[in-house]
C-alpha positions in Angstrom: -30.6 -80.1 -68.2 -29.1 -78.9 -65.1 -31.2 -75.7 -63.7 -29.1 -73.0 -64.6 -30.0 -74.6 -68.5 -34.0 -74.8 -67.5 -33.9 -70.5 -66.8 -33.2 -67.4 -68.5 -32.6 -64.2 -66.7 -34.6 -61.1 -68.8 -33.5 -57.3 -68.5 -35.4 -54.9 -68.9 -33.9 -51.4 -68.6 -35.1 -47.8 -68.5 -33.8 -45.8 -71.1 -32.0 -43.1 -69.4 -28.2 -43.8 -69.3 -27.8 -44.4 -65.9 -30.3 -47.4 -66.0 -28.8 -48.7 -69.3 -25.5 -48.8 -68.0 -27.2 -50.7 -64.4 -28.9 -53.2 -66.1 -26.2 -54.3 -68.4 -23.8 -54.7 -65.8 -26.1 -57.0 -63.5 -26.3 -58.8 -67.1 -22.7 -59.6 -66.8 -23.1 -60.8 -63.4 -25.8 -63.1 -63.7 -24.5 -64.2 -66.9 -21.0 -65.3 -65.0 -23.4 -68.2 -63.3 -23.9 -70.0 -66.8 -27.6 -68.4 -67.2 -28.8 -67.2 -70.9 -30.0 -63.2 -70.3 -31.7 -61.4 -72.5 -31.3 -57.9 -72.8 -34.0 -56.2 -74.0 -34.8 -52.4 -75.0 -35.9 -50.3 -77.6 -33.3 -50.2 -80.8 -31.1 -47.3 -80.9 -30.9 -47.6 -76.8 -29.8 -51.5 -76.8 -27.5 -49.9 -79.2 -26.2 -47.3 -76.8 -26.2 -49.9 -73.9 -23.4 -51.9 -75.3 -21.8 -48.8 -77.0 -21.0 -47.1 -73.3 -20.5 -50.0 -70.9 -17.1 -49.9 -69.7 -14.9 -51.5 -67.6 -15.3 -55.1 -70.1 -17.1 -55.9 -73.9 -20.2 -57.2 -73.8 -20.3 -58.3 -76.9 -17.3 -61.0 -75.5 -20.2 -62.4 -73.5 -21.7 -65.4 -75.8 -24.9 -66.1 -73.4 -25.9 -62.4 -73.5 -28.9 -62.0 -76.0 -29.5 -58.6 -77.2 -33.0 -57.6 -78.5 -33.3 -54.5 -80.4 -37.8 -53.9 -80.0 -39.3 -51.3 -82.1 -40.9 -48.2 -80.7 -42.9 -45.5 -82.5 -40.7 -42.5 -84.1 -40.4 -39.6 -81.3 -39.0 -36.3 -81.7 -35.4 -36.1 -80.4 -35.2 -32.7 -79.0 -31.7 -30.5 -77.8 -31.4 -29.4 -74.1 -32.1 -26.3 -73.1 -29.2 -24.5 -72.9 -31.2 -22.4 -70.4 -33.1 -24.5 -68.2 -35.4 -23.4 -65.7 -34.9 -26.8 -63.7 -31.8 -29.4 -64.1 -35.0 -32.4 -64.8 -33.9 -33.3 -68.1 -37.9 -32.9 -69.9 -36.8 -33.0 -73.7 -36.1 -36.8 -73.2 -40.1 -36.9 -72.0 -41.1 -37.9 -75.3 -38.6 -41.0 -75.3 -40.2 -41.9 -72.1 -43.4 -42.1 -73.8 -42.5 -43.4 -76.9 -41.4 -46.9 -75.0 -44.4 -47.7 -73.4 -44.9 -48.9 -76.3 -42.7 -51.9 -75.8 -45.3 -53.6 -73.8 -46.6 -55.5 -77.0 -43.5 -56.8 -78.5 -42.2 -57.6 -75.4 -45.7 -60.1 -74.3 -44.5 -61.7 -77.6 -40.7 -62.3 -76.4 -42.6 -63.5 -73.4 -44.4 -65.8 -74.8 -41.5 -67.2 -77.4 -39.6 -67.6 -74.2 -42.2 -69.3 -71.8 -42.7 -72.0 -74.1 -39.1 -73.2 -74.1 -37.6 -72.8 -70.8 -38.8 -74.2 -67.2 -38.8 -70.7 -65.8 -38.4 -66.8 -67.1 -37.2 -64.6 -64.8 -37.9 -61.0 -65.7 -35.6 -58.2 -64.3 -36.8 -54.9 -64.6 -36.4 -50.9 -63.9 -39.0 -49.8 -61.2 -39.8 -47.4 -64.7 -40.7 -50.6 -66.8 -43.4 -52.0 -64.6 -46.3 -51.3 -66.5 -44.4 -52.7 -69.9 -43.8 -56.2 -68.4 -47.0 -56.9 -66.0 -48.5 -59.4 -68.6 -46.1 -61.6 -67.2 -48.9 -62.8 -65.3 -50.6 -64.5 -68.0 -47.6 -67.2 -68.1 -47.2 -69.8 -65.1 -43.4 -70.3 -65.2 -42.7 -66.3 -65.5 -42.0 -64.6 -62.4 -40.9 -60.3 -61.7 -38.4 -58.9 -59.7 -38.5 -55.0 -59.7 -34.8 -53.1 -59.9 -34.5 -50.0 -57.9 -31.6 -47.9 -59.7 -30.8 -45.6 -56.8 -29.4 -46.1 -53.3 -31.6 -47.7 -50.3 -30.9 -44.8 -48.3 -32.9 -42.8 -51.3 -35.4 -45.3 -52.0 -36.0 -45.7 -48.2 -36.7 -41.7 -48.0 -39.0 -42.3 -50.9 -41.0 -44.5 -49.5 -41.4 -43.1 -45.8 -42.6 -39.8 -47.4 -45.3 -41.5 -48.5 -46.1 -44.0 -45.6 -44.3 -42.1 -42.8 -45.2 -45.0 -40.3 -42.3 -46.7 -39.4 -41.1 -45.2 -35.9 -37.2 -44.2 -36.6 -34.6 -44.4 -34.2 -32.9 -41.1 -32.7 -30.1 -41.4 -35.3 -32.4 -41.6 -38.7 -34.5 -38.9 -37.1 -31.9 -36.4 -36.9 -31.2 -37.1 -40.1 -34.5 -36.8 -40.8 -34.0 -32.9 -41.1 -31.0 -33.1 -43.4 -32.6 -34.9 -46.1 -34.5 -32.5 -48.8 -37.8 -32.4 -50.0 -38.7 -33.5 -53.6 -39.0 -29.8 -54.6 -37.0 -29.0 -57.7 -36.4 -32.9 -58.1 -38.5 -33.9 -60.8 -40.5 -32.5 -63.4 -44.2 -32.7 -63.2 -44.7 -34.2 -66.2 -41.9 -36.9 -64.9 -44.3 -37.6 -61.9 -47.2 -38.5 -63.6 -45.2 -41.2 -65.0 -43.5 -42.7 -62.2 -47.0 -42.6 -60.0 -48.4 -44.7 -63.0 -45.4 -47.0 -62.6 -45.8 -47.3 -59.0 -49.4 -48.6 -59.7 -48.6 -51.6 -61.5 -45.1 -52.8 -59.8 -46.8 -52.8 -56.2 -48.8 -55.6 -58.0 -46.5 -58.0 -59.3 -43.2 -57.7 -58.2 -41.6 -61.0 -56.5 -38.6 -59.2 -54.6 -36.3 -56.2 -55.5 -33.0 -55.3 -56.6 -30.6 -52.9 -55.4 -27.0 -52.0 -57.1 -25.9 -51.2 -53.8 -23.7 -53.1 -50.5 -24.5 -54.2 -47.3 -21.3 -52.7 -46.6 -22.5 -49.3 -46.3 -26.0 -49.4 -46.8 -27.1 -52.3 -44.4 -29.4 -50.4 -41.9 -31.2 -48.7 -44.9 -31.9 -52.7 -47.0 -33.1 -53.2 -42.9 -35.6 -50.5 -43.2 -36.9 -51.0 -46.6 -38.3 -54.4 -45.4 -40.5 -52.4 -42.8 -42.1 -50.6 -45.5 -44.7 -51.9 -47.7 -42.7 -51.4 -50.9 -44.1 -54.5 -52.9 -47.4 -56.6 -52.3 -47.1 -59.6 -50.2 -43.2 -59.8 -49.6 -40.5 -57.8 -48.5 -37.4 -59.7 -49.9 -34.4 -57.4 -51.3 -30.9 -58.4 -53.1 -27.9 -55.9 -52.2 -26.1 -57.3 -55.1 -23.8 -54.4 -55.8 -21.5 -52.7 -57.0 -23.1 -54.0 -60.3 -19.6 -52.1 -62.1 -16.6 -54.3 -62.3 -14.0 -54.1 -59.8 -11.1 -55.4 -60.9 -10.4 -53.3 -63.9 -6.7 -54.5 -65.2 -6.0 -53.1 -68.6 -7.8 -50.2 -71.0 -8.9 -52.0 -74.3 -10.4 -50.5 -77.1 -9.7 -47.3 -76.5 -9.6 -43.9 -78.6 -7.0 -41.8 -79.4 -8.1 -39.4 -77.2 -8.6 -41.8 -74.8 -5.2 -43.1 -74.9 -3.5 -39.4 -75.0 -5.8 -38.8 -71.7 -4.2 -42.2 -69.9 -0.8 -41.6 -70.8 -0.8 -37.8 -69.2 -2.9 -39.8 -65.9 0.2 -41.8 -65.9 2.8 -39.1 -65.4 0.8 -37.8 -62.5 1.3 -38.1 -58.8 -0.9 -40.4 -56.5 -4.1 -38.4 -55.6 -3.2 -35.5 -57.6 -6.0 -35.2 -60.2 -9.7 -34.3 -59.6 -12.0 -35.9 -62.1 -15.1 -33.8 -62.7 -18.1 -34.8 -64.6 -22.0 -34.2 -64.1 -23.3 -37.3 -65.9 -25.3 -37.4 -68.8 -28.4 -35.2 -68.1 -27.0 -32.2 -67.2 -26.9 -29.2 -69.1 -25.0 -26.1 -67.7 -25.6 -22.6 -69.3 -22.8 -20.8 -70.9 -22.0 -18.7 -67.7 -21.7 -22.0 -65.7 -19.4 -23.2 -68.0 -17.2 -20.1 -67.3 -17.0 -20.0 -63.8 -16.1 -23.7 -63.3 -13.4 -23.3 -65.7 -11.8 -20.0 -64.3 -12.2 -22.0 -61.0 -10.5 -25.3 -61.5 -7.8 -23.6 -63.3 -7.3 -21.3 -60.1 -7.4 -24.2 -57.8 -4.1 -24.8 -58.7 -5.0 -28.5 -58.4 -4.7 -30.9 -61.1 -8.1 -31.8 -63.5 -9.7 -33.8 -65.8 -13.0 -31.9 -66.8 -15.5 -33.9 -68.9 -17.8 -31.0 -70.9 -20.2 -31.9 -72.9 -23.8 -31.5 -73.7 -26.8 -33.6 -72.3 -27.7 -36.7 -74.2 -30.0 -36.2 -76.4 -32.9 -39.6 -76.7 -31.3 -40.6 -79.6 -27.6 -40.4 -78.9 -26.8 -41.0 -82.4 -27.9 -38.5 -83.9 -25.5 -35.8 -83.8 -27.3 -33.1 -86.2 -27.6 -29.8 -84.4 -26.0 -30.6 -80.8 -24.5 -27.7 -79.2 -20.7 -27.4 -78.6 -20.5 -25.8 -75.2 -18.0 -23.3 -75.1 -15.4 -22.8 -72.9 -13.3 -19.1 -72.4 -10.9 -18.4 -75.6 -7.7 -20.3 -75.2 -8.5 -22.4 -71.8 -8.2 -26.0 -73.5 -4.7 -24.8 -75.1 -3.6 -23.4 -72.3 -4.4 -25.5 -69.5 -3.1 -28.7 -71.6 -0.2 -27.0 -72.5 0.8 -25.9 -69.0 0.2 -29.6 -67.8 -2.8 -28.7 -65.3 -5.5 -30.9 -67.0 -7.6 -32.5 -69.6 -10.5 -31.3 -71.3 -12.8 -34.0 -72.5 -15.1 -33.5 -75.3 -16.8 -36.6 -75.9 -17.9 -40.2 -73.8 -15.0 -40.5 -71.4 -14.1 -44.0 -69.8 -15.0 -42.7 -66.5 -14.6 -46.3 -64.5 -11.1 -46.9 -65.7 -10.5 -43.1 -65.1 -11.6 -43.5 -61.1 -9.7 -46.9 -60.8 -6.2 -44.9 -61.8 -4.0 -44.4 -58.8 -3.5 -40.5 -59.7 -7.1 -39.5 -59.7 -7.6 -38.5 -56.1 -11.0 -36.9 -56.6 -14.2 -36.5 -58.4 -16.8 -33.9 -58.5 -20.0 -35.2 -59.4 -23.5 -34.5 -60.1 -24.0 -37.5 -57.6 -26.3 -39.8 -60.2 -26.2 -43.1 -58.4 -24.2 -45.2 -61.0 -21.2 -42.3 -60.1 -21.6 -42.4 -56.6 -21.5 -46.3 -56.7 -18.2 -45.8 -58.9 -16.7 -43.7 -57.0 -17.5 -45.9 -54.0 -16.1 -48.7 -55.3 -13.0 -47.4 -56.5 -12.3 -45.2 -52.8 -12.2 -42.1 -54.6 -13.6 -39.2 -52.6 -16.5 -37.2 -53.6 -17.4 -33.4 -54.3 -21.3 -33.6 -54.4 -23.3 -31.1 -56.6 -26.2 -32.6 -57.2 -28.6 -31.3 -60.3 -31.7 -33.3 -59.9 -34.1 -36.8 -59.1 -32.5 -39.0 -56.6 -29.2 -36.8 -57.2 -30.0 -34.5 -53.8 -30.8 -37.6 -51.0 -27.6 -39.2 -52.9 -25.5 -36.8 -52.3 -26.5 -36.5 -48.4 -25.4 -40.5 -48.4 -22.5 -39.5 -49.2 -21.5 -36.4 -47.6 -23.1 -36.7 -44.0 -23.9 -40.5 -43.9 -20.7 -42.1 -45.4 -18.5 -39.5 -45.0 -16.7 -40.5 -47.9 -17.5 -36.9 -49.8 -17.8 -33.0 -49.1 -20.2 -30.5 -50.6 -19.2 -28.5 -53.9 -22.6 -27.1 -53.8 -25.3 -27.9 -51.8 -28.8 -28.9 -53.0 -30.4 -25.3 -50.9 -27.9 -23.0 -53.4 -29.3 -24.6 -56.6 -30.7 -21.2 -57.4 -27.6 -19.0 -56.9 -25.1 -18.0 -59.4 -22.6 -20.5 -60.2 -19.2 -18.5 -58.7 -15.6 -19.6 -60.0 -14.4 -18.9 -56.1 -16.8 -21.4 -55.1 -15.5 -24.2 -57.1 -12.0 -23.2 -56.7 -12.6 -23.5 -52.7 -14.1 -27.2 -53.3 -11.6 -28.4 -55.1 -9.1 -27.4 -52.4 -10.9 -28.5 -49.7 -11.5 -32.1 -51.0 -7.5 -32.2 -52.8 -5.8 -30.8 -50.1 -7.2 -29.9 -47.1 -6.8 -31.7 -43.8 -10.6 -32.4 -43.9 -10.4 -33.9 -47.7 -7.4 -36.1 -46.1 -9.8 -37.2 -43.7 -12.3 -37.6 -45.8 -10.4 -39.5 -48.9 -8.9 -42.1 -45.8 -12.7 -43.1 -44.7 -13.2 -43.4 -49.0 -10.4 -45.5 -49.4 -11.8 -47.6 -46.2 -15.1 -48.3 -48.2 -13.8 -48.9 -51.5 -11.5 -51.4 -50.0 -14.4 -53.1 -48.0 -16.7 -52.8 -50.6 -13.9 -54.4 -53.7 -13.4 -56.8 -51.1 -17.5 -58.2 -50.6 -17.2 -59.2 -54.0 -14.6 -61.8 -53.6 -15.9 -65.8 -53.1 -17.4 -65.7 -49.4 -17.7 -61.7 -49.7 -20.8 -60.3 -48.4 -22.3 -59.1 -51.6 -20.8 -62.4 -53.4 -23.4 -64.4 -50.6 -26.0 -62.2 -51.6 -25.6 -63.0 -55.5 -25.2 -66.3 -54.9 -28.8 -66.0 -52.7 -30.5 -64.8 -55.0 -29.3 -66.9 -58.1 -29.7 -70.0 -56.1 -33.3 -68.5 -55.4 -34.0 -68.1 -59.2 -33.0 -71.3 -60.3 -34.7 -73.2 -57.3 
């Protein structure tokens, strides 16, 4: 039996869509080395991860095994259509329900540890308390996955310690890094703090869905922070998402229609607009964005959808986001734009040559996909790590502009600001410079996944380490 066959990897994602997506993509990368991968989550969320993976088919990889573990039922609240803050508090009951995974998870570990020489856990930071019992088994080790950028992770840690002396460049940037006020609800902060106590005791190292191509400095800075007990080892093995997408398989009729439209557009002429899976816009905001996109004079694809409920398969009482009367028919018949109501194949859209801009909430999945595909961004952060990710995109990398600064989050959304942001990104001299920079970074990131590239070396090193 070779080393790979003696080692298995157990992925333990958090249940929010962005977290599920990252670890299912990482499962693909790890499984390509011939290692068996066990993807472990609550029943409905395992199904969600498989359904929404894009750029590849999870069911086509034989050495990824999906485990659906039971959790107690929880109220499946609809998102608040008029929230006082953007953080998705309606998901908190499901976040608390998954804390009951600890017992069935240790049972799975007991089974695996008896059949494998080594079991390697890769767990989301927010699942640290669930996996902590692995210390009962001498042949199991755990690695923490950090779901945000290294830049954002560094500033999270620096906020707490402030022990590392910053160089002049980083010190000058510090004033542009927003505080955490308004980023998280107080209830979620309690969850963060409890998981923080768990992971510092158990992690053998940290994995990041990022690249040394553009975050080398912050990965090095993180090594100087006491992120984990007894180790400063981290691996930057992003992008997790596929970078070479050759075809569009298993598309819905709506997606086929969308790509038929995209195929007719000029290169870099379309802006893709999506605010992720956890953001709910008010009716007034939807109206202003709709007007702003139309008045910009630029072609667009706009994903118009309500934020996810905890159980995305329960469609009862789903709110339909209302656009101005006749809007969808008008923009479609004029060829100006396409409104997408369901799940959008975002990675494939960003990969298309006609897509020349991305208006985004700056969730880290979306940032990585935009960076990978070389698409410049119009940043509109909403909550969590997004305000700091937006600083990385706009101020550090120079691959985006602001559509709406975090400091203006409480101001009324107006159409003219939306249209100006779209034109700045798509047709201004500033936008051209940002696009050039985005294309350069994207090309370097895509090259990094090739044999001998910096990402491939990091991934080789990590797999070599866990199969040692």
